[in-house]
N, C-alpha and C positions, 0 to 999 in steps of 0.2 A: 464594469464588464467582467465576471469572475473568468480570472486563466488558473489555469493549473497545470504544472510540468512538470512528469516525472523523467528520472534520471538513475543510471543505477545499473540498470540491465544488464546480461552478456551471457555468455558462455562460459561454464562451470560445470565440473566434474561432480559425481553423485558423493555426497559425503562435504562438499564444500562451502562458502557462506558468500553470499552479495548482500549490499546494504544500498536500499532503494530509497531515491530522496523524491520528493513531491513538494515542489515551491507555488505558493498560491500567492495570487495580486489579484487586487478589486474587490477584497472582501477585507473587513477586521476579524485578521485569523483568528485570534482568541478567542472570538463568540461562537466559533465554528466546531460541531465536531467533524472529526476526520476519519474517513474510512478507506480500507483497503480491499480492492477488489479484484478477483482475476480471471481468466477465462482461455482455458487448454483449447489446444485442437480439437474442433470437432465438439466442443462443449459448451456448457452454456456458462454466463459469467455468474461465478460464485463470489460468496464474501467469504472475506480472509480473516480480517480484523478492523477494530474500532479504536479510537481515542476520543473521551470527550474533554469538552473543556477543562472539566476539573482533572483531566489526567488518568481518571478512570481507564481500564482496556478490559478488552473480551476479544476473544479470538475463537476460529472454526477449530472443531475440534480435530481436522487434518494438520493444524498447523501448531495444536497446543505446546507447550515445550520446544518449539525448535524456532519459532519466529517470536521479536519483540518489537512492537509498534510504541513509538514516541513523537516526541513532539517538540520544538523550538520556536514560541511564539515570538522570539526577538527575532526571527530569522525567517518566520513566515512559513515554515520548513514542517513536514511528517515526514517521519523516516518508518523503514520497514528491517528490521536488520534480522537475516533469514541464514540459519544455520541448519546444518545438517541435511544439506539440502538433496531432494530426491528426485528421480526422473519424472515421475507422476507431478511436482510441482511444476513442471514445465508449462508455461502459462504468457501471456501478455497481463502485466500486474496495471491497474487504474487507482489512483485516487479519486478521491471523492469529498465533495465540503458539501456539511450539510447544518444549516440555523436550525435549530432542534432537529424536525423530523425533517424540515423541507429541502430538499436538496438544493443546491444552488450551483453546483456545476462538475464534470467530470477532466481528468485529462485524455490525456491523447493515448497512453501508455505506454511502457517499455517493456520491453521480450526478455523474459527470462529463460534460457535454455538450459535444463540437466543432463549431462550427459553419462552414462550409463559405464 
């Protein structure tokens, strides 16, 4: 059974930084593409970033240049380094595991709150 656990969220002032982690179990992590999504208050869940099995990355325009996604296959972990945080980054952040295009699972989310 796929199990994804996010951590690292919290309360931070605008301009600050946080690093989110997502630890995966129940899958062969190195064979899965990993995504980060977020859902702000009153908003739909939106794409943030992805990293492929080969290490290629892609970002939503709203976070490009501020967020960095990375992975450590030895630790079955994907990270999201978030710098220069803005109040509009406030959301619950979720990781998602995909085998190719097939979604294998979602985490339960971690709350990020950015105060102005």
